[in-house]
BATIVEX-725950 format. One line per field, with one value per atom (N, C-alpha, C): x, z negated, y; residue number from 1. Coordinates in nm, 2 decimals, m for minus. Atoms other than C-alpha are relative to their C-alpha. Layout:
N
X	X ... $
Z	Z ... $
Y	Y ... $
kese	NUM ... $
// end
This chain:
247
X	0.06 m0.42 m0.12 0.11 m0.65 m0.09 0.07 m0.76 0.03 m0.02 m0.82 m0.07 0.05 m0.86 m0.03 0.04 m1.06 m0.03 0.02 m1.09 0.10 m0.09 m0.94 0.09 m0.09 m0.67 m0.08 0.06 m0.75 m0.13 0.11 m1.00 0.05 m0.06 m0.77 0.09 m0.08 m0.56 0.13 m0.12 m0.24 m0.02 0.03 m0.40 m0.05 0.05 m0.57 0.12 m0.12 m0.24 0.08 m0.07 m0.07 m0.08 0.08 m0.36 0.01 m0.01 m0.34 0.13 m0.13 0.03 0.00 0.01 m0.04 m0.07 0.08 m0.28 0.08 m0.09 0.00 0.00 0.01 m0.08 0.13 m0.10 0.19 m0.07 0.08 0.07 0.08 m0.06 0.16 m0.09 0.07 0.06 0.07 m0.06 0.16 0.15 m0.15 0.53 0.05 m0.04 0.55 m0.04 0.04 0.35 0.10 m0.10 0.60 0.14 m0.14 0.92 0.02 m0.02 0.86 m0.06 0.07 0.62 m0.01 0.01 0.70 m0.01 m0.01 0.78 m0.12 0.12 0.48 m0.11 0.11 0.25 0.02 m0.03 0.43 m0.05 0.04 0.36 m0.15 0.15 m0.01 m0.05 0.05 m0.05 0.05 m0.07 0.19 0.02 m0.03 0.23 m0.12 0.12 m0.12 0.01 m0.02 0.00 m0.10 0.09 m0.24 0.08 m0.07 m0.13 0.00 0.00 m0.02 0.00 0.01 m0.15 0.04 m0.04 m0.08 0.15 m0.14 0.29 0.03 m0.03 0.29 m0.03 0.04 0.11 0.00 m0.02 0.23 0.01 m0.02 0.34 m0.05 0.06 0.12 m0.14 0.13 m0.17 m0.11 0.10 m0.33 0.06 m0.05 m0.31 m0.09 0.07 m0.41 0.04 m0.03 m0.43 0.01 m0.02 m0.38 0.14 0.09 m0.30 m0.10 0.07 m0.44 m0.15 0.14 m0.76 m0.09 0.06 m0.85 m0.03 0.00 m0.79 m0.06 0.06 m0.99 m0.07 0.08 m1.22 0.09 m0.09 m0.93 0.07 m0.07 m0.75 m0.09 0.10 m1.07 m0.02 0.02 m1.12 0.11 m0.12 m0.77 0.01 0.00 m0.81 m0.15 0.15 m1.19 m0.03 0.02 m1.14 0.03 m0.03 m1.02 m0.12 0.11 m1.23 0.04 m0.02 m1.27 m0.05 0.03 m1.26 m0.01 0.02 m1.41 0.01 m0.01 m1.28 m0.06 0.07 m1.48 0.02 0.00 m1.49 m0.15 0.14 m1.79 m0.09 0.08 m1.90 0.09 m0.07 m1.80 0.07 m0.06 m1.73 0.13 m0.11 m1.50 0.12 m0.10 m1.32 0.07 m0.06 m1.27 0.09 m0.08 m1.14 0.14 m0.12 m0.88 0.09 m0.07 m0.79 0.06 m0.06 m0.74 0.12 m0.11 m0.52 0.13 m0.12 m0.30 0.05 m0.04 m0.30 0.08 m0.08 m0.18 0.14 m0.13 0.11 0.09 m0.07 0.20 0.05 m0.04 0.21 0.08 m0.07 0.41 0.12 m0.12 0.72 m0.03 0.03 0.54 0.04 m0.02 0.52 0.13 m0.13 0.81 0.12 m0.11 1.04 0.02 0.00 0.94 0.06 m0.04 1.00 0.15 m0.14 1.34 0.09 m0.10 1.49 m0.04 0.03 1.31 m0.02 0.04 1.15 0.10 m0.10 1.40 0.13 m0.11 1.70 m0.02 0.04 1.52 0.00 0.01 1.46 0.14 m0.14 1.83 0.07 m0.06 1.93 m0.05 0.05 1.70 0.06 m0.06 1.85 0.15 m0.14 2.21 0.02 m0.03 2.18 m0.10 0.09 1.89 m0.09 0.08 1.71 m0.12 0.12 1.35 0.00 0.00 1.32 m0.14 0.14 1.00 m0.01 0.02 0.88 m0.15 0.14 0.58 m0.09 0.08 0.46 m0.12 0.12 0.24 m0.10 0.10 0.09 m0.08 0.07 0.01 m0.11 0.10 m0.18 m0.11 0.10 m0.36 m0.09 0.08 m0.47 m0.09 0.07 m0.58 m0.12 0.10 m0.78 m0.11 0.09 m0.93 m0.03 0.03 m0.93 0.06 m0.06 m0.74 0.10 m0.09 m0.45 m0.02 0.04 m0.62 m0.07 0.05 m0.69 m0.14 0.13 m1.00 m0.11 0.10 m1.17 m0.08 0.06 m1.36 m0.13 0.12 m1.69 0.03 m0.04 m1.51 0.05 m0.05 m1.33 m0.11 0.11 m1.65 m0.08 0.07 m1.81 0.08 m0.08 m1.51 0.00 0.01 m1.52 m0.13 0.14 m1.90 m0.01 0.01 m1.88 0.08 m0.08 m1.59 m0.06 0.06 m1.76 m0.13 0.12 m2.09 0.04 m0.05 m1.89 0.05 m0.05 m1.72 m0.12 0.12 m2.06 m0.08 0.08 m2.22 0.07 m0.07 m1.94 0.03 m0.04 m1.83 m0.12 0.11 m2.08 0.00 0.02 m2.22 0.07 m0.07 m2.08 0.15 m0.15 m1.73 0.04 m0.03 m1.75 m0.02 0.01 m1.69 0.01 m0.01 m1.78 0.04 m0.07 m1.55 0.05 m0.06 m1.46 0.10 m0.10 m1.13 m0.03 0.04 m1.30 m0.07 0.06 m1.48 0.09 m0.10 m1.16 0.01 m0.03 m1.07 m0.12 0.11 m1.40 m0.06 0.06 m1.57 0.10 m0.11 m1.24 0.04 m0.05 m1.13 m0.11 0.11 m1.48 m0.01 0.01 m1.49 0.12 m0.11 m1.14 0.03 m0.02 m1.17 0.12 m0.12 m0.89 m0.03 0.02 m0.85 0.03 m0.02 m0.87 0.13 m0.13 m0.52 m0.02 0.01 m0.46 0.04 m0.05 m0.29 m0.12 0.10 m0.50 0.01 0.01 m0.61 0.10 m0.10 m0.33 m0.06 0.03 m0.35 0.12 m0.12 m0.12 m0.04 0.01 m0.07 m0.08 0.07 m0.21 0.07 m0.06 m0.16 0.07 m0.07 m0.06 0.15 m0.14 0.27 0.06 m0.05 0.31 0.02 m0.01 0.24 0.12 m0.11 0.49 0.14 m0.12 0.75 0.03 m0.01 0.68 0.07 m0.05 0.75 0.15 m0.14 1.07 0.09 m0.08 1.19 0.02 m0.01 1.12 0.10 m0.10 1.33 0.14 m0.13 1.61 0.04 m0.03 1.58 0.05 m0.04 1.60 0.15 m0.13 1.91 0.11 m0.09 2.08 0.02 m0.01 1.99 0.08 m0.08 2.13 0.15 m0.14 2.46 0.06 m0.05 2.50 0.01 m0.01 2.42 0.08 m0.10 2.63 0.13 m0.13 2.92 0.02 m0.01 2.84 0.03 m0.02 2.82 0.14 m0.14 3.15 0.10 m0.09 3.31 0.00 0.01 3.18 0.07 m0.07 3.30 0.15 m0.14 3.64 0.06 m0.04 3.67 0.00 0.01 3.55 0.12 m0.11 3.81 0.13 m0.12 4.09 0.02 0.00 4.00 0.02 m0.01 3.96 0.13 m0.13 4.29 0.12 m0.11 4.49 0.10 $
Z	0.13 1.70 0.01 0.00 1.63 m0.12 0.13 1.27 m0.08 0.09 1.07 m0.13 0.13 0.70 m0.07 0.05 0.57 m0.15 0.14 0.21 m0.08 0.08 m0.05 m0.09 0.09 m0.29 m0.11 0.11 m0.56 0.05 m0.05 m0.33 0.06 m0.06 m0.26 0.12 m0.12 0.00 0.01 m0.01 m0.09 0.03 m0.03 m0.08 0.15 m0.13 0.25 0.10 m0.08 0.40 0.01 0.00 0.30 0.09 m0.08 0.45 0.15 m0.14 0.78 0.06 m0.04 0.80 0.02 m0.01 0.74 0.13 m0.12 1.03 0.13 m0.11 1.25 0.05 m0.03 1.25 m0.05 0.05 1.23 m0.08 0.09 0.93 m0.05 0.07 0.81 m0.13 0.13 0.44 m0.06 0.05 0.21 0.01 m0.01 0.20 0.14 m0.14 0.58 0.04 m0.03 0.60 m0.05 0.06 0.37 0.06 m0.05 0.50 0.14 m0.14 0.87 0.05 m0.05 0.91 m0.11 0.11 0.60 0.05 m0.04 0.79 0.09 m0.07 1.02 m0.10 0.10 0.72 m0.08 0.06 0.55 0.09 m0.10 0.87 m0.01 0.01 0.84 m0.13 0.13 0.47 m0.04 0.04 0.43 0.10 m0.11 0.77 0.09 m0.08 0.92 0.14 m0.13 1.21 0.03 m0.03 1.39 0.02 m0.01 1.36 0.14 m0.13 1.68 m0.03 0.04 1.60 0.11 m0.11 1.95 m0.01 0.02 1.89 m0.13 0.13 1.52 0.00 0.01 1.57 0.13 m0.13 1.91 0.00 0.01 1.80 m0.13 0.13 1.49 0.03 m0.02 1.48 m0.10 0.11 1.15 m0.10 0.10 0.89 m0.12 0.13 0.52 m0.10 0.12 0.21 0.05 m0.03 0.19 0.05 m0.05 0.37 0.12 m0.12 0.68 m0.03 0.02 0.51 m0.01 0.00 0.45 0.14 m0.14 0.82 0.09 m0.08 0.94 0.13 m0.12 1.17 0.11 m0.10 1.35 0.07 m0.05 1.39 0.09 m0.08 1.52 0.13 m0.13 1.77 0.09 m0.08 1.89 0.06 m0.04 1.91 m0.01 0.01 1.98 0.01 m0.01 2.05 m0.13 0.12 1.70 m0.08 0.09 1.44 m0.14 0.13 1.09 m0.11 0.12 0.76 m0.12 0.12 0.46 m0.12 0.12 0.15 m0.12 0.11 m0.16 m0.13 0.13 m0.53 m0.04 0.04 m0.72 m0.03 0.04 m0.84 m0.01 0.02 m0.87 m0.13 0.13 m1.24 0.00 m0.01 m1.17 0.07 m0.08 m0.91 m0.07 0.06 m1.10 m0.12 0.11 m1.41 0.05 m0.06 m1.19 0.06 m0.06 m1.01 m0.11 0.10 m1.33 m0.07 0.06 m1.47 0.09 m0.09 m1.16 0.00 0.00 m1.17 m0.13 0.12 m1.53 0.01 m0.02 m1.43 0.09 m0.10 m1.14 m0.08 0.07 m1.39 m0.12 0.12 m1.65 m0.03 0.02 m1.60 m0.06 0.05 m1.69 0.10 m0.09 m1.50 m0.01 0.03 m1.66 0.04 m0.03 m1.64 0.15 m0.14 m1.28 0.07 m0.07 m1.18 m0.01 0.03 m1.35 0.08 m0.05 m1.22 0.14 m0.13 m0.89 0.09 m0.09 m0.74 0.02 m0.01 m0.82 0.07 m0.07 m0.72 0.15 m0.14 m0.40 0.08 m0.07 m0.32 0.01 m0.01 m0.39 0.11 m0.11 m0.15 0.13 m0.13 0.11 0.03 m0.03 0.07 0.04 m0.03 0.08 0.13 m0.11 0.36 0.12 m0.10 0.56 0.05 m0.04 0.57 m0.10 0.08 0.45 m0.07 0.08 0.17 m0.06 0.06 0.02 m0.14 0.13 m0.26 m0.04 0.05 m0.45 0.11 m0.11 m0.14 m0.05 0.05 m0.33 m0.06 0.07 m0.55 0.10 m0.10 m0.24 0.07 m0.07 m0.06 m0.09 0.10 m0.38 m0.02 0.02 m0.44 0.12 m0.12 m0.08 0.02 m0.02 m0.09 m0.11 0.11 m0.44 m0.07 0.05 m0.52 m0.13 0.13 m0.85 m0.03 0.05 m1.02 m0.15 0.14 m1.36 m0.03 0.03 m1.50 m0.07 0.06 m1.68 0.10 m0.10 m1.35 0.06 m0.05 m1.33 0.08 m0.08 m1.21 0.14 m0.13 m0.93 0.08 m0.07 m0.84 0.05 m0.05 m0.82 0.11 m0.10 m0.61 0.13 m0.11 m0.37 0.06 m0.05 m0.35 0.07 m0.06 m0.28 0.13 m0.13 m0.02 0.11 m0.10 0.15 0.06 m0.05 0.18 0.08 m0.08 0.30 0.13 m0.13 0.56 0.10 m0.08 0.69 0.07 m0.05 0.73 0.10 m0.09 0.90 0.13 m0.12 1.15 0.09 m0.08 1.25 0.04 m0.04 1.46 m0.08 0.08 1.27 0.05 m0.06 1.52 m0.01 0.01 1.47 m0.15 0.15 1.08 m0.08 0.10 0.81 m0.13 0.14 0.45 m0.07 0.05 0.26 m0.14 0.13 m0.09 0.01 m0.02 m0.10 m0.08 0.07 m0.34 0.09 m0.09 m0.04 0.08 m0.06 0.09 0.15 m0.14 0.44 0.10 m0.09 0.60 0.07 m0.06 0.66 0.08 m0.07 0.75 0.13 m0.12 1.00 0.11 m0.10 1.16 0.07 m0.05 1.20 0.10 m0.09 1.36 0.10 m0.10 1.56 m0.02 0.04 1.38 m0.06 0.07 1.26 m0.15 0.14 0.89 m0.04 0.04 0.75 m0.11 0.10 0.53 m0.14 0.12 0.27 m0.07 0.08 m0.01 0.03 m0.02 0.03 m0.10 0.09 m0.11 m0.11 0.10 m0.43 m0.02 0.02 m0.45 m0.09 0.09 m0.69 m0.12 0.12 m0.97 m0.12 0.12 m1.30 0.04 m0.05 m1.10 0.02 m0.02 m1.01 0.10 m0.11 m0.69 m0.05 0.05 m0.87 m0.10 0.09 m1.14 0.08 m0.08 m0.87 0.06 m0.04 m0.74 m0.11 0.11 m1.08 m0.02 0.02 m1.11 0.11 m0.11 m0.77 m0.03 0.04 m0.90 m0.11 0.11 m1.21 0.06 m0.06 m0.99 0.07 m0.06 m0.80 m0.10 0.11 m1.13 m0.04 0.04 m1.22 0.10 m0.10 m0.89 m0.01 0.00 m0.92 m0.13 0.12 m1.28 0.02 m0.03 m1.17 0.10 m0.10 m0.86 m0.06 0.05 m1.03 m0.12 0.11 m1.34 0.06 m0.07 m1.10 0.06 m0.06 m0.92 m0.11 0.11 m1.25 m0.06 0.04 m1.36 0.09 m0.10 m1.04 0.00 0.00 m1.06 m0.13 0.12 m1.42 0.01 m0.02 m1.32 0.08 m0.09 m1.04 m0.07 0.08 m1.27 m0.10 0.10 m1.53 0.07 m0.07 m1.28 0.05 m0.05 m1.12 m0.12 0.11 m1.46 m0.07 0.06 m1.59 0.09 m0.10 m1.27 m0.04 $
Y	0.01 m0.60 m0.09 0.10 m0.89 0.01 0.00 m0.85 0.13 m0.12 m0.53 m0.04 0.03 m0.61 0.14 m0.13 m0.31 0.00 0.00 m0.42 0.08 m0.08 m0.19 m0.09 0.07 m0.28 m0.07 0.08 m0.55 m0.07 0.08 m0.73 m0.13 0.12 m1.02 0.03 m0.03 m0.84 m0.07 0.07 m1.01 m0.15 0.14 m1.36 0.00 0.00 m1.26 0.02 m0.02 m1.14 m0.13 0.13 m1.47 m0.10 0.10 m1.67 0.03 m0.04 m1.48 m0.04 0.04 m1.55 m0.15 0.15 m1.92 m0.04 0.02 m1.90 0.04 m0.03 m1.77 0.14 m0.14 m1.40 0.08 m0.09 m1.13 0.11 m0.08 m0.93 0.12 m0.11 m0.58 0.03 m0.03 m0.55 0.12 m0.13 m0.26 0.00 m0.01 m0.36 0.04 m0.03 m0.35 0.14 m0.13 m0.03 0.10 m0.09 0.13 m0.01 0.02 m0.02 0.04 m0.02 0.00 0.14 m0.12 0.30 0.11 m0.10 0.51 0.14 m0.13 0.82 0.04 m0.03 0.79 0.03 m0.03 0.77 0.12 m0.13 1.06 0.11 m0.10 1.26 0.02 m0.01 1.17 0.07 m0.05 1.24 0.14 m0.12 1.53 0.11 m0.10 1.70 0.02 m0.02 1.67 m0.06 0.06 1.46 m0.11 0.11 1.23 m0.13 0.13 0.86 m0.05 0.07 0.68 m0.15 0.14 0.34 m0.10 0.08 0.21 m0.04 0.02 0.26 m0.08 0.06 0.16 m0.15 0.14 m0.17 m0.07 0.06 m0.27 m0.15 0.14 m0.61 m0.06 0.05 m0.66 m0.06 0.07 m0.90 0.04 m0.03 m0.79 0.10 m0.09 m0.52 m0.02 0.02 m0.54 0.11 m0.09 m0.32 0.15 m0.14 0.05 0.02 m0.10 0.27 m0.04 0.03 0.09 m0.02 0.03 m0.02 0.13 m0.13 0.35 0.05 m0.05 0.42 m0.10 0.11 0.12 0.05 m0.05 0.33 0.04 m0.05 0.50 m0.12 0.11 0.17 m0.09 0.07 0.00 0.07 m0.08 0.28 m0.02 0.02 0.22 m0.14 0.14 m0.16 m0.05 0.04 m0.21 m0.15 0.14 m0.58 m0.08 0.06 m0.65 m0.04 0.03 m0.82 0.06 m0.07 m0.67 m0.09 0.07 m0.84 0.09 m0.09 m0.65 m0.09 0.08 m0.83 0.08 m0.06 m0.76 m0.09 0.07 m0.86 m0.04 0.05 m1.02 0.12 m0.11 m0.68 0.12 m0.13 m0.31 m0.01 0.00 m0.37 m0.09 0.09 m0.66 0.07 m0.07 m0.46 0.11 m0.12 m0.14 m0.04 0.05 m0.33 m0.04 0.05 m0.50 0.12 m0.12 m0.17 0.08 m0.08 0.02 m0.07 0.07 m0.25 0.01 m0.01 m0.23 0.15 m0.14 0.15 0.03 m0.02 0.14 m0.05 0.05 m0.07 0.09 m0.09 0.16 0.12 m0.12 0.45 m0.03 0.04 0.26 0.09 m0.08 0.48 0.13 m0.13 0.80 0.11 m0.10 1.12 0.08 m0.08 1.31 m0.08 0.09 1.01 m0.02 0.02 0.95 0.12 m0.12 1.31 0.02 m0.02 1.33 m0.09 0.10 1.01 m0.06 0.05 0.95 0.12 m0.11 1.26 0.10 m0.10 1.52 m0.04 0.05 1.31 m0.02 0.02 1.22 0.13 m0.13 1.59 0.05 m0.05 1.67 m0.08 0.08 1.38 0.06 m0.05 1.52 0.14 m0.13 1.87 m0.02 0.02 1.74 m0.06 0.08 1.50 0.02 m0.03 1.64 m0.11 0.12 1.31 m0.01 0.01 1.29 m0.14 0.12 1.03 m0.02 0.02 0.87 0.06 m0.06 1.09 m0.03 0.03 0.94 m0.05 0.05 0.76 m0.08 0.08 0.51 0.09 m0.09 0.78 0.08 m0.08 0.99 m0.08 0.07 0.72 m0.05 0.04 0.61 0.12 m0.12 0.97 0.03 m0.03 1.00 m0.10 0.11 0.67 0.01 0.01 0.68 0.13 m0.13 1.05 0.04 m0.03 1.03 m0.11 0.09 0.88 m0.03 0.01 0.90 m0.13 0.13 0.56 0.01 m0.01 0.70 0.04 m0.04 0.80 m0.12 0.13 0.47 0.03 m0.03 0.63 0.04 m0.04 0.80 m0.12 0.11 0.48 m0.09 0.08 0.28 0.07 m0.07 0.55 m0.01 0.01 0.54 m0.14 0.14 0.16 m0.02 0.02 0.16 0.07 m0.07 0.43 m0.05 0.06 0.27 m0.12 0.12 m0.06 0.02 m0.04 0.10 0.06 m0.07 0.30 m0.11 0.11 m0.02 m0.07 0.07 m0.19 0.09 m0.09 0.12 0.02 m0.03 0.16 m0.12 0.12 m0.19 m0.08 0.09 m0.40 m0.13 0.12 m0.69 m0.12 0.12 m0.95 0.01 m0.01 m0.81 0.01 m0.03 m0.79 m0.13 0.10 m1.05 0.06 m0.04 m0.96 m0.12 0.12 m1.19 0.01 0.01 m1.29 m0.12 0.10 m1.48 m0.13 0.12 m1.73 m0.09 0.09 m1.86 m0.09 0.09 m2.01 0.01 0.01 m2.11 0.01 0.03 m2.20 0.13 m0.12 m1.86 0.08 m0.08 m1.69 m0.07 0.07 m1.96 0.00 0.00 m1.98 0.14 m0.14 m1.60 0.03 m0.03 m1.59 m0.10 0.11 m1.91 m0.08 0.08 m2.09 m0.13 0.12 m2.44 0.02 m0.01 m2.49 m0.07 0.07 m2.56 m0.11 0.10 m2.86 0.05 m0.06 m2.64 0.07 m0.07 m2.49 0.15 m0.15 m2.13 0.07 m0.06 m1.91 0.09 m0.09 m1.71 0.09 m0.08 m1.41 0.12 m0.11 m1.12 m0.04 0.05 m1.34 0.06 m0.07 m1.16 0.12 m0.12 m0.85 m0.02 0.02 m1.01 0.09 m0.09 m0.81 0.14 m0.13 m0.49 0.02 m0.01 m0.57 0.00 0.00 m0.64 0.14 m0.14 m0.28 0.08 m0.08 m0.14 m0.04 0.04 m0.35 0.06 m0.07 m0.21 0.14 m0.14 0.14 0.01 m0.01 0.07 m0.02 0.01 m0.04 0.13 m0.13 0.29 0.10 m0.09 0.47 m0.03 0.04 0.27 0.05 m0.05 0.36 0.15 m0.14 0.72 0.05 m0.04 0.74 m0.02 0.03 0.58 0.10 m0.09 0.80 0.14 m0.13 1.12 0.02 m0.01 1.04 0.01 m0.01 0.99 0.14 m0.13 1.32 0.10 m0.10 1.51 m0.02 0.02 1.35 0.06 m0.06 1.45 0.15 m0.15 1.81 0.05 m0.04 1.83 m0.01 0.02 1.70 0.12 m0.10 1.95 0.14 m0.13 2.24 0.01 0.00 2.14 0.03 m0.02 2.12 0.14 m0.14 2.46 0.10 m0.09 2.62 0.00 0.01 2.49 0.01 m0.01 2.54 0.10 $
kese	1 1 1 2 2 2 3 3 3 4 4 4 5 5 5 6 6 6 7 7 7 8 8 8 9 9 9 10 10 10 11 11 11 12 12 12 13 13 13 14 14 14 15 15 15 16 16 16 17 17 17 18 18 18 19 19 19 20 20 20 21 21 21 22 22 22 23 23 23 24 24 24 25 25 25 26 26 26 27 27 27 28 28 28 29 29 29 30 30 30 31 31 31 32 32 32 33 33 33 34 34 34 35 35 35 36 36 36 37 37 37 38 38 38 39 39 39 40 40 40 41 41 41 42 42 42 43 43 43 44 44 44 45 45 45 46 46 46 47 47 47 48 48 48 49 49 49 50 50 50 51 51 51 52 52 52 53 53 53 54 54 54 55 55 55 56 56 56 57 57 57 58 58 58 59 59 59 60 60 60 61 61 61 62 62 62 63 63 63 64 64 64 65 65 65 66 66 66 67 67 67 68 68 68 69 69 69 70 70 70 71 71 71 72 72 72 73 73 73 74 74 74 75 75 75 76 76 76 77 77 77 78 78 78 79 79 79 80 80 80 81 81 81 82 82 82 83 83 83 84 84 84 85 85 85 86 86 86 87 87 87 88 88 88 89 89 89 90 90 90 91 91 91 92 92 92 93 93 93 94 94 94 95 95 95 96 96 96 97 97 97 98 98 98 99 99 99 100 100 100 101 101 101 102 102 102 103 103 103 104 104 104 105 105 105 106 106 106 107 107 107 108 108 108 109 109 109 110 110 110 111 111 111 112 112 112 113 113 113 114 114 114 115 115 115 116 116 116 117 117 117 118 118 118 119 119 119 120 120 120 121 121 121 122 122 122 123 123 123 124 124 124 125 125 125 126 126 126 127 127 127 128 128 128 129 129 129 130 130 130 131 131 131 132 132 132 133 133 133 134 134 134 135 135 135 136 136 136 137 137 137 138 138 138 139 139 139 140 140 140 141 141 141 142 142 142 143 143 143 144 144 144 145 145 145 146 146 146 147 147 147 148 148 148 149 149 149 150 150 150 151 151 151 152 152 152 153 153 153 154 154 154 155 155 155 156 156 156 157 157 157 158 158 158 159 159 159 160 160 160 161 161 161 162 162 162 163 163 163 164 164 164 165 165 165 166 166 166 167 167 167 168 168 168 169 169 169 170 170 170 171 171 171 172 172 172 173 173 173 174 174 174 175 175 175 176 176 176 177 177 177 178 178 178 179 179 179 180 180 180 181 181 181 182 182 182 183 183 183 184 184 184 185 185 185 186 186 186 187 187 187 188 188 188 189 189 189 190 190 190 191 191 191 192 192 192 193 193 193 194 194 194 195 195 195 196 196 196 197 197 197 198 198 198 199 199 199 200 200 200 201 201 201 202 202 202 203 203 203 204 204 204 205 205 205 206 206 206 207 207 207 208 208 208 209 209 209 210 210 210 211 211 211 212 212 212 213 213 213 214 214 214 215 215 215 216 216 216 217 217 217 218 218 218 219 219 219 220 220 220 221 221 221 222 222 222 223 223 223 224 224 224 225 225 225 226 226 226 227 227 227 228 228 228 229 229 229 230 230 230 231 231 231 232 232 232 233 233 233 234 234 234 235 235 235 236 236 236 237 237 237 238 238 238 239 239 239 240 240 240 241 241 241 242 242 242 243 243 243 244 244 244 245 245 245 246 246 246 247 247 247 $
// end
């Protein structure tokens, strides 16, 4: 582990992840955390298990976004030679506005709709096949990091944002820490990491919440698959019942 990006969501984490990849780093952002280490994180959040970051990040150069940003201290204690980048926004007000907009999109599907077509089918699949499946993983880590899923909890969100940033600055030695706004571009980041400045422009990602909208789109596809599968199951059960009843 070379770089721990401790900035919370909506502080330019997607742009930072892309920039680090352009600099040659192997980066685990939220999609990799979920895809590769889903069950390890579920063990941490739902089973009380201590994370094994040595094993999880054996071949990883950098981590960004939640859940790793929330666990920056434990990751830094595991990899004390790593440098830490704390990405920030222009102000708390700017950040919380952006965060609430993203949270609203995440909750677009609605709680009841979500339970009926994602959580309950996933629990049934878990019961039938004995394999643990992701149930509200994103909601779990959001609640663990920000203390609420309620988009009206803006005062709480700002408090969490402020306390997190203060904690990073209190724990990480100044010579190992870069407080960074992605608007600053390549220069401070490359100087801090000892990298040459690329000729390409600094990347901009998740503009207009495009990444978040992709997450919602993926969830809609999950709903579609669940509807098809369970419609077929119900049809099969109805057919079996009809044949048995009329035998």
